[in-house]
N, C-alpha and C positions, 0 to 999 in steps of 0.2 A: 504494500500500500504506500503510495507516494505521500509526500508531506502535505500537498494541497488537500487531498482527500481527508487526511488525518485532521487538518485544521477545520475543515468543513464539519466533520463529525463531532469534533470537540465543541464547536460553536453551537451546534444543534443541541447537544447534551446539556450544555450550560444554560440554554435559553428556555427549555421546556419547563412546564409547571410540575410534571410528575418527577418523583424521585427515581434515580437510576443507580443501582448498586450491582457491581460485577465482581465475582471472586474467581480466582484461578482454581486449578484442580487440587491445590493444597489448602484451599479454604481461606486464602489471603485476598484482601480487597485490592483490586487493580483499577477500578473505576468507581468514582463516588461524586455525583454532580452537585451543583449548588442547591438545587431543590431538596436533595436528600440531606445536605448539611443543615438547612433551615428546618426541615421536618424533624430530624432526630436531635437537633440541638448540639451538634458536634462539629468541630473543624475537620477539614479533609485530612490534615496532618495527623489527627488522632486515629484515623481509620485506614488510610492507604498503607499497604504492606503489612497490615496487622491481621492476625487470625480473627475471624468473625466472632468466635466464642470468647476471645479476650476482650473484645469491644462491647459485646452484649452478654454480660454474665448471666442474665435470666434465661438465655436460650441454651439448648443442647443439640446434639446431633439429630434428635428425633423431632424437636419443635422448630428448629430453624428451617424455613422454607427453602433458603438457598442451599443448605447442606443436603436437604432431602432431594432437591432437583439434581444436585451434583452426584450423589451416591446412587440414587435409584433411576437416574435418567428419566425423571418424572416431570411432566408439564403440570403446573399447578395454576388454576385459573380462579381469580377473584376470591381469594381466601382471606378472611379477616385475621389479623394477628395483633395481640397486645403484648408488649415487651418493655424492657427497661434498658436504657443505654448505660454507659459506665459512670454517668453522673446521677444515676437513679431517677432519671426523668422517664415517666410513663408515656408510651407512644402507642397509638392504635392506627393501623393502616389496613388497606385492602391491597393485596399483592397479587401480581401475576408473575410467576417464576418459571423459568425454563432452562434446561441444560444447553450449553454451547458445544456443538459437536463439529469436529473437523476430521474428515476421513474416518468416520465411524468411531472416533475417539472423543470422549468427553474431556474438554480442556478447561471447562469452567461452568459458571451458572450466572444467569442474568435475572435481575428482579426489577420490576417496575412497580412503584408504590404510590398510592394516593392517601394523603393524610386525612383521617377522619377522627382524630383525637377529640377535637372540640365537638364534633357532631355526636360522637358516642357519649360524651359527658352530658350534652344537652338532652339527648334522648333518655339517658338514665334519670336525669333530673325531672324530665317530663313524666316518665312512668312513676317515679316516686311521688311527685306532686299529685298526679291523678289518683294514685292509690290512697293518699292521705285524704284527698277531697271526697272520695267515694266511701271512706270508712265512716260509718255512723257514729263511732266513738270519738271521731276527731273533734277537737274543741270548737272549731268553726264550722257551721253548717254550710254545705255546698250551696252556693247561690245559683239558682236556675237562671241561665242567661236568656233563653228564648222559649216562649210558648206561642200558641196560635194567636193569642191576644197581641203579640208583638208584631204580627204580620200586617202590613198596610197595603191595600189595593182594592179597587172596585172593578177592574177590567174583567170582562166575562171569562176569557180563557184562563186568566190567573186565578180567579175565584173558584173556577171549576177544579183546577189543580189542587188548590188548598182544601176544598171540600173532600176531594178524594184522599188527600193526606190525612185529614181528620178521621176518615173511615179506616185508614191503615193503622192508626193508633189503637184501634180496638182489637188488633190481632198481633201475632208474633211472627208473621211471615216476613221473608226478606223483602227489601224495598230497593229499587234502583231509581235514583233521581237524575234526570238529564237536564242540564241547563248550562248556558254559557257562563264564563267567569263573571262573578259579581251579581248573579241573579238570586242568591240567597239559599243555596243548597244546604249549607250547614244549619241555617236558621230553621228550615223546614224539617231537617233531620232531628234537631233538638226538640222541636215542637211535637213531632211524632212520639219521641221517647217520653217527654214529660206529660203527654196526654194519654199515656198507656199505663198498663198495670205494672210496668217496670219502672215507673217514675221515681221511686225511692231507691233504685239500684243505680250502679254507675252508668254514666254516659261518657264514652271515651272516643275522641276523634283522632284520626291519623291521616295525614296527607301522604299518599303513597309516592308522590312525585318528589317529596322533599328529602328522601333518604335513599342511599344506594341499596339495591335489592338484597345484597348479602347481609347488610346490617338490618334491613327491614324484616327479614325472616326471623332473626333472633329477637327483634323487638316484638313481633306479633306472637311468636310461639314460645319464647323464652329459651334458655340455654342450660346445659348441665356442665359441671366442672370438667374441663379437659376436652370438650367438644372441639375447641380450637384453642390456640395458644392464648392464655389470659382469660379464657371463659370461666365463669363461675355459675353456681346454681342460682338462676334468676327466673322469676315469673315473667311471662310475656303479657301483652295487652289482652289476649283472650282470657287468661286467668284473672286479670284485674277486672275485666268487664263481665265476669261470670254473673249470670242472672240479670244482666243489664243489656246495654246496646253498644255495639262497636260500629262507628261510622268510618268507612274507608273512602276517603275523598280521592278523586282522580284514580280510580281503581285500574284504569287502562294503562297507567304508568308502571304497574306491577308486571314484572317479567312473566313469560309464559310458564316457566317451571314453578314459580311461586303461586301463580294462578291455579295450577294443578293441585298444589298442596292445600290451598284455600278451599278448592272444590271438595277435596276429601274431608276436610273439617266440617263443611256444611252438610255433607251427606251422612257422616258418621257421628257428628256431635262430640268429637273428642280431638285432642291435639297431642302432638309429640314434641317435646322440647328439642331444639337442635342438638344432635349428638346422643339422643336417647331413643330407646325402643319402647319405653313405657308409655301407655296411653293414659291421658287425663281427661275425664269427662268434663265438658263445659256446656253451659246453657247460655248462649249469646245470640242476641238478635243482630243480624247484619243489615245495616243500611249503607248502600254504596252509592257513589255518584260518579258521573263522567261529564266533562265539559264539551265532549264531541258526540256526534250521533253514534250510538252503540252499534247500529247495523253497519255503518261505514267502518267502524273500528274492527268489527268481525271480518269484513271483507278485506281489510288491510292487514289482517293477521295480528292485530294488537290486543284483541280481546277474544278469549276462548269462547266458542259457541256454547259449550256445555255449561261453563260457568255463568254465562249471560242468562241462560234459561233458568239456572238455579237461583240467581239473585233477582231476576226480573219478575218475581211472583206478583208484586204490585209495582206498577210503573208510574212515575210522576214526571211530567214534562213541564218545566218552568219556562214560560215565555220570556224572551229578552225584553229589555225596557223599550226598545224601539217598536215592539209589538204591543206595548202598554201605554201608548201616547196619552190616553185618558187618565192615567195614574200619575203623570209627571207633576202636575200642580199639587195634587194631594200629598205626594212624597216630599216636595219642596217645603210645604208648610209643616209637615211632620218633622223634617230635619231642622227647620227654623226653631220650632218649639223645643226640640231635643237640645240644641246648642244654646238656646236662651237659658235653659236650666243649668247646663254645664258651665257656661261662661258668665252666668249671672247678668244676662242682658234682657232687654225688652224690645227686641226687634219686631216690628209689626207685620212684616211681610216682604214681598218682592214687587218691584216695579212691573206692572201689568204688561208693559211693552216688551219685556224680556221673555215672557212665557212662550210666545210664538217661536222664538229662537231655540228655547229649550226643547220644544216639541219637534222641531225640525232636525235637531242634532241626532246623530246615529248611535251614540252611547255604546261604544265598543266595550267599555268597562261596566256597563249596566248600572244597577242601583248603587253599587259601591262607588263608582265614578261620580255619580250625581251627589252622593253624600259627601265625598271628599271635596268637591267643588263648593258646595254650600258651606261646609265647615270652614274652608279657607276664607270665604267672603264674610262669614260671621265674625271672624277675628278682626276684620278691618272696619266693618260698618259701625257707625256711631250708635250709642246705646238705645235711643228711642226712634231710630230711623227705619228705612226700608232698604232692602238690597237693590242696588243699582249697578249698572255696567261697570262703573269705576271701582267698585268694591271687589271685583273679580280679578284674578291674576292676569298678566299679559298673555300667558299661554292659553288661559280659558277664553279670553277675548278673541284671540286669534282662531282658536278651534271652533268656538260656538258662534260668537256674534259676527265674526268676519267671514266665516266659510260656509255658513248656511244661508239660504235665501228663500224667498216666498215660493211655496210649492206650486202656486197658481200663476207662475210667471207667464205673461202673455206674449204671443208671437208678434213681434213688431214688424219684421220684414220676412225674409225667408229664414229657414231653420239655421243654416250655417252662420248667418250674420247675427241672429239672436243668440246663438251659443257663444259666439265671440264676444258679444256685449256682456253676457253673464260672466264669462271668464275674466274680462277686463274689470268688471265691478268687484269681483271676488279678490283679484290680485291687488287692486287699489285699496280695498278695505284692509286686507292683510298687511300691506305696506304701512298704512297709517297706524295700525295697532302695534306694529313693531318699530315705530319711529323711523321708517324707511331704511332699516337695517336689512341689507340684502341677504346675509347669511341666516339671520333669524327668520326672515320671511320665507325663504326657501325651505327651511327646516319645518316650519309650521304648516306650509302648504304640502309638504311631503314630496317635493321635487328637488332635483339637483340645482345648485347655484347657477350653473351654465344654462340649464333649461329655463330658469326664471329670467335670466338676462336676455335670452333669445325672445321670450314672450314679451318682455318689456319693450323691446325694439319693434317686434311685430305688431303689438297693440298700441304703439305710440304712447306708452305710459312714461311720464317724466318723473324721475326720482330727485328729490330735493338734495 
């Protein structure tokens, strides 16, 4: 290998986010990149040319994934490992490890690691907290966050979905909630739980997209000591949620293998902790959700068909906010009341002229986006005033008030010229809301700076 190629490979190794650790056939480190230094809290000089067991005293030939790959010619994929460095710092990683072979001879082993130390700690804290909150002997009573009385809306399709959810609370069958991000899936899931016979038992929510699958399995099902390096006897969320409800948000983010294990639990009502053959009976109601069409997910291979039919016993489809135009004013005033109480204000309402703009906007973030926008304006508005355009952030002004227009725009000439006039009006309003800053305007319009400059010239729009 010539020097140029060596330099290129070295640059790549030093710039990637994953840790890379390579040992030779004697177990001594020959490559140890910057990401690995940061992850394990050691300097390269402490590791290079040192035997791996001298650097990591908590490991041995059986528990070191690098030594296992070296000795057994074993490829190890996505295995969690908890260990200590020579400074007694605890580290948790997910590793992919493989032997390095030249001419059928193993000359070393390569490990690529992703640091999940903080994620593991936070997950354990979450499980501990949820366990405390669900314990009836805990000093503080668990405060119910959401019930059906918390749900606001009069839109026909929305109220039909909520009425169906109320019926679902009378049974223990699995529920699948489908709705875009921000439509209130967890709100509905909690309402079903707290309207059911399980109301005094635990409600535990887990976002399946927030945690790597290998770690998610141990969080859901628990672990036994020795199931992987650093593993201890710990209950998983299924055991913590026993007799209650487990809400699995974004279930389509769960890998197919883990979906298969979840299906087995739903069919047999028992779980096995990671690394154990013992079965533990559980009585847990599953409410799952997805922010994409489940039939589309099945077609794309992201959701098992058999799991879908198992959890889709009762199906609730939450409409997006753009499909609930008649609820927007109601929700605005609800959020004004909410933040009046929280911020100790007496804001009286919103300028009526703005309501049309709010109804025309597409609300990609749905109710959550609307609430965030109202909360921001509530921090700015005077105590006894009403919400006006100037109380909203420049980004909100650009997105909502500058980029939406009257749906009943009349045809002035032919269609091409009318569309050009609409485009000119929208760009002009966006420019003004961004103080004629080209970069900000192009960003808010969702187009490239060069494209905006071309349109300014084409439409004869002058910039101050």
